[in-house]
C-alpha positions, 0 to 999 in steps of 0.5 A: 500500500502507498504510504500517503493518502489523499484527503477525502474531500476529492471523493464523492462520499457516501451520504452518511460518511464522516468527514475528518476533523480539522481546525483552521488557523489564521496568523500574522507572519513577520519578515523574520518568519515569526508568527503572532496573533494566531486565531482559530476560525472555527469554534469546534473541530469540524471539516474545515479545509482548503483555505484561499485568501481573497485578492485584497487579503481581506477575506479568507475562503475555505471548504466548510462542513454543514449539517449533521449525520445523513444531511452532511455536505459542504459549502464554501465558507468565508471569514472577513478578517477585520470583522472576525466574522464567519459566513458562507458564500454558498449554501446549497444542497450539493457539496462544494470544495476547493475554492480558488480565485478566478483569474478575472476576479469575478468570483471563485471556481469550485469543485461541485459534487453534483446530484448524480455524484459527478464532480466538475468545475463550477463558478460562484460569484461574489453574490453567491450565484453558482453556474457550471464553468467547465462541462468537461472533464468530469471527475475533477478533484482539485484545480489550479489556474495558470497565467493564460486562462489554462488549468492544471487538474487533478482527475479522479481515477477508479483507484488511487494509483489511477488518479491523473494530473491533466493540463487544460488549455484555454481552448479546451484541449486536454493533455494527460501529464501523469498517472499515480499522482498526489493532490498538489497543483501549483504554478510557479509565479512569473512562469508558464510552469505548473508543478505537481507530484508523482508517486515512486517507491511509495514516495511523492516526487516533485514534477513540472510541466512547461507549457511553453516548451511542452516539457514534462520533468520528473525531478529526484526531489522527494517531498518530506515524509507526510508532505503533500501540499505546495505553495510558492513563496516567491518565483524561486522558493517553493514551500511544502507542509509536513508534520508540524512544519513547513519546509522550503526548496530553492529552485536554483539550489540543492535538491533538498528541503530546509526548515522554513517555519515551525508551527509545532506550538500552534499545531501539535498534530499535523499541518496540511493545507496552507495559504499565504496572502499576496503581501506575505504577512498572513498565513492560514493553515489547517491543523488536524484535530 
């Protein structure tokens, strides 16, 4: 069996299935990489995950469990930082995941588990109105927007080893990049390179796709044990969460990860997904309950 696992959020769950429990934290981040004024967004552990800052940094979006028992589903939550107020952007009978800012600023793109369990990309505007964004492909678990209205997509397979990463260009052409992949999708700032991870020897390794040259590269850089989620700090520095820490890799440096931030005081279990605002002075992170 593979030593890593994907979050249940990408799967269409049985109606009464229990979602894992997390806490979502928001903290100030200083220039010397110290954290302060840490607050917990949710009152009690629940399924709260996949944080994403608004473009102005004033709000934080996330996936939020709603309902109880047989009625459990997820909506897109929003936290207004200045007001310390939590609300929902969507409130539907369907389940929505993975809020991601749309490139044109008109709202967020989301993964919707439709009534027949089909998972596709939808759009929700700032008034909470939702509409289908991409008819194809189906089976979308995660997505990341590129610099030219293009997308990296994590597509669900019939089993974990068959999950794929695919590239969808602005004209709708779909290209499979890899099979047997992790959930991470991230575009390197200032480039046309998309990064993802591939499994090899029960370990995830960093891979990339250069849209400009159509080059696919699988590196020899393994993610730290337990690491899955990637965020770019800058054009030349990539971050990954693993355990209670966040590690960094310099693109032009050695093929190794070095400690970037220790969150063990703030999260004594395991940090998974995390997000940075545009100014790089706030960090949101998910902590396993």
